N, C-alpha and C positions, 0 to 999 in steps of 0.2 A: 504494500500500500504506500502510495506516495501523495504528497501534497502537490497541488498544481500552483506553481509560483506565479503564473500569469494572472491568477485571480487575486484581488485585494482581500486581505483578511477581515473578518468581522471581529471587532474587539468587544467582547461580552462584558457586561457589568455583573460582578460577582460578589458574593458574601461568603465569609468563612466563619463557621461556628465551631468552637472547641467545647466539647462536653467533658467536664471533669469536676469532681468535687474536691480534688486535691491540688490541682495546678493553679498557679496565679498567672496573670498576664506576663510577668517577667520570666516564667518557666515554660511558657507555651511554645516550645520549639517546633511542634508539629504545625500549629497555626502559622508560625513564622515561615516555615517551609512552604506551606500552601500559598500564603500571601505572596511570597517572593516568586514562586513558580508561576502563578497567575500573571504577575507583572512581567516576568521575563518572556512569557508567551504573548504579551501585548494586550492582555485583558485588564480590566479596571477593577480594583478592589473598592467596591461601593460601601461595604459594611463589614465589620468584624466584631465578634463578641465571644465571651467566655460564659458558659452556663453550667450550673451544677447538674449532676447526673440524676435528673428528675424529669420524668416523662412529660409532666404538665408544663414545666418551665421551658423544656426543649420545644414542645409543641407550640407554645406561645411565640417564641423567637422565630421559629421556622414559619409559622403561619403569618406573622407580620411581614416577613421577607417575601413570602409567596404573594401576598396581597400588594406589595410595593411594585409599581410598574417600572421602577428604576433598577430592579434586580432581576437578572435573567438566569443566574446560576447560583445555587446554594451548595456549598461543600461543608458537610458536617464531619467532624472527626472525634472519635472517642465514644464510649458507652456501647460498644458492639461486642465486647468480649464475652466469654462463657463464664458469667458470674450471676449472682442473684440481682445485682443492680443494673443489668443489661437493659437500658432504657431507650436508647436512640431509635432502634428499628420499630419497637412498639409505639413510640411517640410519633414517628414520621410516616409510617406506612398508611395510617388512615387518612392522611392529608393528600395522598397522591391520587390523581385522576387516572393515571396509567403508570405501570411499572415497566422498566427495561428488564425483561425477564432474564436475560443472560448475564446481567451485570455482576450479580453476586457469584454466580457460577464461574464466570471468567476470572474474577478476582481470586476466588479460592483456588482455581487451577494454577494461576500464576504464582500465588502464594505457596502452593504445594511444591512447585518447582524450586522456589526460593528457600522455604523453611521446613518442608516435609509435612508430616502429620500434624504438627502444631497449627497448621492452617485451618483445621477443623474448629478451632476455638474462636474464630472471628467471623462475624457476619459483615456483609456489605449489601447495600441497597441502592438502586437508582430508579428514578422515575420523573414524571412530569406532573406538575400541579399548577393550574392557572397560567399555563405557558411558561412556567419557571422550571428549569431542570434542577433536580435535587439529588444529591449523592451523599450517602452515609458510608463513612470509611472507619476503619479502626483508628485508635489514637496514637499508635506508634508512628514515628516519623518514617521508619523504614517501610512500613506497610503503605503509608500515604505516598511515599516516593514511588513505590512499585505501581500503585493504582494510577498515579499521575503520569508517570513515564510510559506505561504500557497501554493504558486505556484512555484516561481523561484528556491528556494533552493532545493526542491525535484526534480524538473525537470532538473536542472543543475547537479544533482548527477548521474553519469553514472551507479551507482549500483541500482538505483531506479527501481522497478518492478511494473507493467508489462512493462512500457516503460518510456522513458525520452528523453529530447532534446540532451543530451550529448553523447548518444550511437554512433552517426555517427562519432564523433571525435575519439572514441575508435577504430572503424573499420578502419579509415584512418591511425592510428598510428600502427596498427597491420599488415598492408599489406606491 
C-alpha cells in the first residue's frame, strides 16, 4: 500500500484522551507520543485531556468531543487492559454508530507478532460516531506506537491507497 503524493493531504482535527487514575499530565508519555505523532503527520491537535478510569467520566469527555464539529478524530489510550477497572471499551462502545470490525483484531494480530501471548490482555476498538472517528488503544506507549505506525497513521492519511479513513473528510471539504 502506498500513498499517492500527487494528492494534497487532509489535515484532520484530532483529540487525545488518556485514561488513567494514576498518571498526571506530567507523566503522560503515551498522550505525549500520540500528540506528537499526530502533529508530525500534519494533523491538528484540537483537544487533549486526562481522565480517571471511570466509564461515566470517559463517556462524558468522548461524547463532548463527538458532538464538537471541530473534532474529526478521537484517540483514547488506557483503560483497555485485562483488569477489573477495564472501563474504556464499555464506556465508548455504546456511543458508536458503526464499528470498524477488524480494528481490534488487526491490532491484536500485530501485537501478537510484537509481544506474543500477552497481546490477549489488551483490547482495542475503532468506530464512527456522529462522523467522528474514535479509536481506543491500550495505555502503553509501545502499544500506541504499534497501532499508530501500522494502522492509524496510514489510515488517517487521505493519500493512502487503495482506501483510508480520511477520504470522507476530503469529499466533504471539496463539495
